C-alpha positions in Angstrom: 0.0 0.0 0.0 1.2 3.5 -0.8 1.9 5.5 2.3 0.2 8.8 2.9 2.6 11.8 2.6 1.8 15.4 3.6 4.3 18.2 3.6 3.2 21.2 5.6 4.6 24.8 5.3 4.3 27.4 7.9 5.5 30.9 7.2 5.8 34.6 8.1 5.6 37.6 5.8 8.3 39.8 7.3 8.9 43.4 6.5 12.6 44.2 6.7 14.5 47.5 7.0 16.8 46.7 4.1 16.7 44.3 1.2 18.7 41.7 3.0 17.9 38.0 2.9 15.9 36.6 5.9 17.7 33.7 7.7 17.6 30.5 5.7 18.4 26.9 6.2 22.0 25.9 6.6 22.3 25.4 2.9 20.8 28.7 1.9 18.4 29.7 -0.9 19.2 29.4 -4.6 21.0 32.3 -6.3 18.5 32.5 -9.1 16.1 34.7 -7.1 15.8 38.3 -8.2 17.1 40.7 -5.6 15.4 44.1 -4.9 17.1 47.2 -6.1 19.0 49.0 -3.3 16.7 52.0 -3.6 13.5 50.0 -3.4 11.3 49.9 -0.4 11.8 46.2 0.6 10.5 43.6 2.9 10.7 39.8 3.0 8.8 36.5 3.2 10.0 33.8 5.6 8.6 30.3 5.2 9.1 27.2 7.4 8.6 23.8 5.9 8.1 20.6 7.9 8.8 17.6 5.7 7.3 14.2 6.7 9.8 11.9 8.3 11.1 9.2 5.8 10.3 11.2 2.7 13.2 12.8 0.8 12.8 16.0 -1.1 16.0 17.1 -2.8 14.7 20.5 -3.9 11.6 22.7 -3.6 10.9 25.0 -6.4 9.4 28.4 -5.5 7.8 31.2 -7.6 6.5 34.5 -6.2 4.2 36.4 -8.6 2.6 39.9 -8.5 -1.0 40.7 -9.0 -0.4 42.2 -12.5 -2.3 40.9 -15.5 -0.7 38.7 -16.7 1.1 37.9 -13.4 4.8 39.0 -13.2 7.3 36.7 -11.6 9.0 38.7 -8.8 11.2 35.9 -7.5 11.9 32.3 -8.6 14.3 29.5 -7.9 15.1 26.2 -6.4 15.7 25.6 -2.7 18.0 22.8 -1.6 16.4 20.8 1.2 18.0 18.8 4.0 16.6 15.6 2.5 14.7 13.6 5.1 15.6 16.0 8.0 12.9 17.4 10.2 12.7 21.2 9.6 14.2 23.9 7.5 13.4 27.5 6.7 14.1 29.9 3.9 13.7 33.7 3.3 13.3 35.8 0.2 13.7 39.6 -0.2 10.6 41.2 -1.8 9.7 44.8 -2.6 7.0 46.2 -0.3 3.7 45.7 -2.0 0.4 43.8 -2.0 -1.3 41.1 -4.1 1.7 38.6 -4.0 1.2 34.9 -4.5 3.8 32.1 -3.8 3.7 28.7 -5.4 5.8 25.7 -4.3 6.4 22.4 -6.0 8.6 19.4 -5.1 9.2 15.8 -6.2 10.0 12.8 -4.0 13.6 11.7 -4.5 13.0 8.1 -3.5 13.6 5.5 -6.3 10.5 4.3 -8.2 8.3 6.9 -6.5 6.0 9.0 -8.7 5.0 11.4 -6.0 4.7 15.2 -6.7 3.8 17.9 -4.2 2.4 21.4 -4.8 0.8 24.2 -2.9 0.3 27.9 -3.0 -0.7 30.9 -0.8 -2.0 34.3 -1.6 -2.7 37.0 -1.9 -0.4 38.4 0.8 1.3 41.7 1.4 4.9 42.7 2.3 4.7 45.8 4.5 7.5 47.8 5.9 8.2 47.4 9.7 5.5 44.8 10.2 5.2 41.0 10.4 2.2 38.7 9.7 2.1 35.0 9.6 1.1 32.9 6.6 0.5 29.2 6.4 1.0 27.0 3.3 0.1 23.3 2.8 1.9 21.1 0.3 -0.4 18.4 -0.9 1.3 15.3 -2.4 -0.2 13.1 -5.1 0.7 9.7 -6.3 1.0 10.3 -10.1 0.9 6.6 -10.8 -2.7 6.4 -9.7 -3.7 10.1 -9.6 -5.1 9.8 -6.0 -4.6 12.4 -3.4 -2.3 11.0 -0.7 -3.1 13.5 2.0 -3.8 17.1 3.1 -3.0 18.1 6.7 -3.5 21.7 7.8 -1.1 22.2 10.8 -1.7 25.4 12.8 1.2 27.3 14.1 0.3 26.7 17.7 -0.2 22.9 17.2 2.1 21.3 19.6 0.1 18.4 21.2 2.9 16.9 23.3 3.9 20.2 24.9 1.7 21.3 27.9 2.0 24.5 29.9 1.5 24.2 33.7 1.7 27.9 34.6 3.3 31.4 34.3 3.6 33.5 37.4 4.8 37.1 37.8 5.8 38.2 41.4 4.9 40.9 42.3 2.4 41.9 39.7 3.0 45.6 40.2 6.4 47.4 40.7 7.8 50.8 40.5 9.9 51.8 37.5 13.5 50.7 38.3 12.5 47.6 40.2 12.4 44.0 39.0 9.5 41.6 38.7 10.3 37.9 38.9 8.7 35.6 36.3 8.5 31.8 36.5 7.2 29.4 34.0 6.7 25.6 33.9 5.8 23.3 31.0 6.3 19.6 30.4 6.5 17.3 27.4 4.3 14.2 27.4 7.2 12.1 26.0 9.7 13.4 28.5 11.6 15.6 26.2 13.4 18.6 27.7 11.8 22.0 27.4 13.5 25.3 26.7 12.1 28.8 27.5 12.5 32.2 26.0 10.9 35.5 27.2 9.5 38.4 25.2 7.1 41.4 25.4 5.5 43.8 22.9 6.2 46.8 25.1 9.3 48.7 24.3 11.7 49.6 27.1 11.5 46.3 29.0 14.4 43.9 29.4 14.6 40.3 30.6 17.5 38.9 32.6 18.2 36.2 31.5 16.2 36.2 28.3 15.9 32.4 28.4 15.3 29.8 31.0 12.3 28.9 33.3 13.0 31.8 35.6 13.8 35.4 34.7 13.3 39.0 35.8 11.7 41.7 33.9 13.0 45.3 34.3 11.7 48.7 33.2 14.4 51.4 32.6 11.8 54.1 32.9 10.4 54.5 29.3 8.0 51.6 29.8 5.3 52.2 32.4 1.6 51.5 32.8 -0.7 48.6 33.5 -1.6 45.4 31.7 1.9 45.2 30.0 2.1 41.7 28.3 4.9 39.3 29.3 5.1 36.2 27.1 7.1 33.0 27.6 7.6 30.6 24.7 8.3 26.9 25.5 10.0 24.6 22.9 10.4 20.9 23.1 12.7 20.6 20.1 9.9 20.0 17.7 7.4 22.8 18.2 6.6 25.8 20.4 3.8 27.1 22.6 3.4 30.5 24.2 1.7 31.8 27.4 1.1 35.4 28.4 0.4 37.3 31.6 0.5 41.0 32.4 2.5 43.1 34.8 2.5 46.8 35.8 5.3 49.3 36.2 4.3 52.5 38.1 6.3 55.7 37.9 4.6 57.3 40.9 3.5 56.2 44.3 0.0 54.9 44.4 -1.8 56.3 47.4 -0.1 59.7 47.6 -3.3 61.6 46.8 -2.0 62.7 43.4 -3.1 61.3 40.0 0.3 61.0 38.2 1.5 59.4 35.0 0.7 55.6 35.1 -2.4 56.2 37.3 -6.0 56.9 36.4 -7.0 57.5 40.0 -5.5 57.6 43.4 -7.0 55.7 46.3 -6.0 58.4 48.8 -8.3 61.0 47.2 -11.4 61.3 49.5 -14.5 59.6 47.9 -12.4 58.0 45.2 -13.5 54.4 44.2 -10.0 53.5 43.1 -8.4 50.0 42.8 -5.4 49.1 44.9 -3.1 49.7 42.0 -4.5 53.2 41.2 -5.4 52.2 37.7 -8.5 51.2 35.9 -9.7 51.4 32.3 -13.4 51.2 31.6 -14.0 49.3 28.5 -11.0 47.0 28.6 -13.1 43.9 29.4 -11.7 43.6 33.0 -13.8 44.5 36.0 -11.5 46.6 38.2 -13.2 47.0 41.6 -14.2 49.1 43.4 -14.3 51.6 40.6 -16.1 49.2 38.3 -18.7 46.5 38.8 -19.3 45.5 35.2 -17.8 45.3 31.7 -18.0 46.1 28.8 -19.3 49.6 28.9 -22.3 51.1 27.1 -24.4 48.0 27.0 -28.0 47.4 28.1 -26.8 46.5 31.6 -23.5 48.4 32.0 -23.2 52.2 31.7 -20.4 54.4 30.3 -18.5 54.3 33.6 -18.6 50.5 33.9 -21.2 50.5 36.6 -24.5 48.6 36.6 -27.0 50.6 34.6 -29.9 52.2 36.5 -33.1 53.4 34.9 -32.6 56.9 33.4 -35.4 58.0 31.1 -34.0 59.4 27.9 -30.6 57.7 28.0 -31.4 55.5 24.9 -31.7 52.3 26.9 -34.8 50.5 28.2 -33.8 49.6 31.7 -36.6 47.9 33.9 -39.0 49.1 35.1 -38.9 51.2 31.9 -40.9 49.8 29.1 -39.6 52.3 26.5 -37.2 55.2 26.2 -37.8 58.7 24.8 -34.5 58.7 23.0 -35.2 55.8 20.8 -37.9 54.4 18.5 -37.8 50.8 19.7 -39.8 49.1 20.9 -42.2 50.6 18.4 -45.0 52.5 20.1 -48.6 51.8 19.2 -49.9 53.9 16.3 -50.7 57.4 17.4 -48.7 57.1 20.6 -45.2 57.9 21.9 -43.1 56.9 24.9 -44.3 58.7 27.9 -42.2 61.3 29.7 -41.4 58.9 32.5 -40.6 56.0 30.1 -43.0 53.8 32.0 -45.6 53.5 29.3 -47.0 55.0 26.1 -49.3 58.0 25.6 -51.1 59.8 22.8 -49.7 62.9 21.1 -50.9 65.4 18.5 -49.5 63.5 15.5 -46.5 63.4 13.3 -45.6 63.4 9.6 -46.2 59.9 8.4 -49.1 59.0 10.7 -51.6 59.2 7.9 -53.5 62.2 9.4 -53.2 65.8 8.4 -52.8 67.6 11.7 -52.2 71.1 12.8 -48.5 70.9 12.9 -48.1 72.6 9.5 -48.8 69.5 7.4 -50.4 69.9 4.0 -50.7 66.2 3.3 -49.8 63.0 5.1 -49.5 59.5 3.7 -48.6 56.9 6.3 -45.7 54.6 5.5 -43.7 52.0 7.3 -41.6 51.6 9.3 -42.7 53.8 12.2 -42.4 56.7 12.5 -41.8 57.2 8.8 -42.7 60.0 6.5 -44.5 60.1 3.2 -42.7 59.0 0.1 -45.7 59.5 -2.1 -45.1 61.4 -5.4 -47.8 63.9 -4.3 -46.6 64.5 -0.7 -43.1 65.3 0.5 -41.2 63.7 3.4 -42.1 66.8 5.4 -45.8 66.5 4.6 -45.8 69.4 2.1 -47.7 69.1 -1.2 -45.5 68.7 -4.2 -48.1 67.7 -6.8 -51.8 66.8 -7.3 -53.3 63.4 -7.8 -54.5 64.6 -11.3 -51.0 65.7 -12.2 -49.5 62.4 -11.1 -52.1 60.4 -13.1 -51.2 62.5 -16.1 -47.5 61.8 -15.6 -48.0 58.1 -15.2 -50.1 58.0 -18.4 -47.4 59.8 -20.5 -43.7 60.0 -21.0 -43.0 61.3 -17.5 -43.8 58.1 -15.6 -40.1 57.5 -15.1 -39.7 60.8 -13.2 -42.6 60.5 -10.8 -40.3 59.1 -8.0 -37.2 61.1 -8.8 -36.9 62.2 -5.2 -36.4 58.6 -4.1 -33.1 58.7 -6.0 -32.4 57.8 -9.7 -28.8 56.7 -10.1 -28.7 55.5 -6.4 -31.2 55.7 -3.5 -31.2 59.1 -1.8 -30.8 59.4 2.0 -33.7 60.9 4.0 -32.0 64.3 4.0 -31.5 64.2 0.2 -35.1 63.2 -0.3 -36.2 66.1 1.8 -34.0 68.5 -0.1 -35.5 67.3 -3.4 -39.0 67.7 -2.1 -38.2 71.2 -0.8 -37.1 72.3 -4.3 -40.3 70.9 -5.9 -42.6 72.4 -3.2 -41.0 75.9 -3.6 -41.2 76.0 -7.4 -44.8 74.8 -7.3 -45.8 77.4 -4.6 -43.9 80.3 -6.1 -45.2 79.7 -9.7 -41.7 80.7 -11.0 -41.9 77.9 -13.6 -45.4 78.6 -14.8 -46.3 80.1 -18.2 -43.2 81.6 -19.8 -41.1 80.9 -16.7 -38.0 78.7 -16.8 -36.1 76.6 -14.2 -33.2 79.1 -14.5 -35.6 81.9 -13.6 -36.5 80.1 -10.3 -32.8 80.4 -9.4 -31.6 83.6 -11.2 -34.7 85.7 -10.5 -34.2 89.2 -11.9 -30.8 88.3 -13.5 -30.5 87.1 -17.1 -28.9 83.7 -17.5 -25.6 85.2 -18.7 -25.5 87.7 -15.8 -26.6 85.0 -13.4 -23.7 82.7 -14.4 -21.1 85.5 -13.8 -22.7 86.9 -10.6 -21.4 86.3 -7.1 -22.5 83.0 -5.6 -23.9 84.8 -2.5 -24.2 88.3 -1.1 -24.8 91.5 -3.0 -25.6 91.0 -6.7 -26.1 87.2 -6.3 -29.1 85.4 -7.8 -32.4 86.3 -6.2 -34.8 83.7 -7.6 -37.8 82.6 -5.6 -36.2 79.3 -4.8 -32.5 80.1 -4.8 -31.9 78.8 -1.2 -33.8 75.6 -1.8 -32.0 74.9 -5.0 -28.5 75.6 -3.5 -29.3 73.2 -0.6 -30.1 70.5 -3.2 -26.6 71.1 -4.8 -24.6 70.9 -1.6 -21.2 70.6 -3.3 -21.7 73.4 -5.8 -19.9 76.7 -5.2 -20.7 78.6 -8.4 -23.8 79.8 -10.2 -22.6 78.3 -13.5 -22.4 74.9 -11.8 -26.0 75.3 -10.5 -27.3 76.3 -14.0 -25.5 73.4 -15.6 -27.0 70.9 -13.1 -30.6 72.0 -13.2 -31.9 68.6 -14.3 -28.9 66.4 -13.1 -30.8 63.6 -11.4 -27.8 62.5 -9.3 -28.3 65.7 -7.1 -31.5 66.3 -5.1 -32.3 69.7 -6.8 -31.7 68.3 -10.2 -33.9 65.2 -9.6 -36.8 67.4 -8.5 -36.4 69.9 -11.3 -36.1 67.1 -13.8 -39.6 65.9 -12.8 -41.1 69.4 -13.1 -39.3 70.0 -16.5 -40.8 66.7 -17.8 -44.3 67.8 -16.7 -43.9 71.0 -18.7 -41.9 69.7 -21.6 -43.0 69.2 -25.2 -43.4 65.4 -24.7 -45.8 66.0 -21.9 -47.9 68.8 -23.3 -51.1 67.1 -22.2 -50.0 67.7 -18.6 -49.3 71.4 -18.9 -52.7 72.6 -17.7 -53.3 69.6 -15.4 -50.1 70.2 -13.6 -50.6 74.0 -13.5 -47.9 75.3 -15.8 -50.1 77.4 -18.2 -51.3 80.9 -17.7 -54.7 80.7 -16.2 -54.3 77.0 -15.5 -55.5 75.4 -12.3 -53.9 76.9 -9.2 -51.8 74.6 -7.1 -53.7 73.6 -4.0 
């Protein structure tokens, strides 16, 4: 029976300060790879391969390509391998960039074997001054039968025979300039010896010694604060595992009544709910008593200071015995009601735009829509419950060439936001009410007013001598990015802007292709007045 063979590659994409080669196996990488130019921004890729015991791979071919179309080979060559040995690594210098892909291939060197292996990874990026891990699996096939021999995805922390017992830091807090002792213990299930190394992501900390089961961590003064990570990595000769705890270095004396660097409170201040270490950080996921009694902050049960939320009507949270909150719309109140002032129930109110009832709050029309509270999106009634057309005019539009413009204020090229819809409706309502477009009027007159089109285009955008049309303010609001009169005049029917979308609808109502709607929609002298 043919044995199963799987070769697994684990790797790191490493950004380097200079275009130097990352450390390789004892035999090194092939010289056929393309080196980055000295003046190029450069990083590197580092890959660790774990061959299966008993299988010999004399070489592994690599090719790194860019994301260009067609792909461009950035680096290519053959890597000498240590035959049936356990592990080897290699590094390649690459220019800083994105969209890279690496492909590996290898053949078994054993006699009469027809086994080929291949794998790829990508896309990945090479970024200056940063390191990220990648993982690549070589899948081997028996070319004699065409069957897949195996595929094993080995994670970087897979080390089943290595077990951590503990990691202890004593004391947990110290002043800058003092040492904190750290002790770790791990064991191998097969009895192999375990080696330890110490590290941290915080600059300014040193370990003495940097390896061994026991060490001391020291801050020279530049590293201070709380929750500083200290990591120990154990290795049994085959794989590694890491374990992390946190320590604190304080640059001031906790309890002296002064909040100093490295402290967020001081327990000596009267009335202060301050932890024993004079530091807490609301929102870090750790409940630091007595200042906090819950985490995380700003949830339904925990407030912004990491204390149990109490009922506060209007804070946006429904906290029992509240049944609703005046600062939010959910739960949805019954139709015609709102959350009461005490947040303990619902009560009636005069009405709102979108409740389906024309009330005394300045509404001219009202078409109820969902979801609550909602405003009208009818082609006859605006989102602020102002009339923008008549049912007869809309019926005429839908029966003619203007049917595509009836819902312009909802957005043509893309849906408009609620604010954009309102701006569009405001323009339509102003033009309808002012009659600036009726009879011989033009859309330009609604903006330019007493100025001719030529004078309007050259006039100041605002202030003395600027356009004085009946709807100049509404039209400007619907062209929020425009800063010149010529831009406004050029966009009068540009439907990707709120003003242009509304004016396009009115232009269609009055246009030659819709002449049947001129009188119905109120654009002829003596035509029906707009209600």
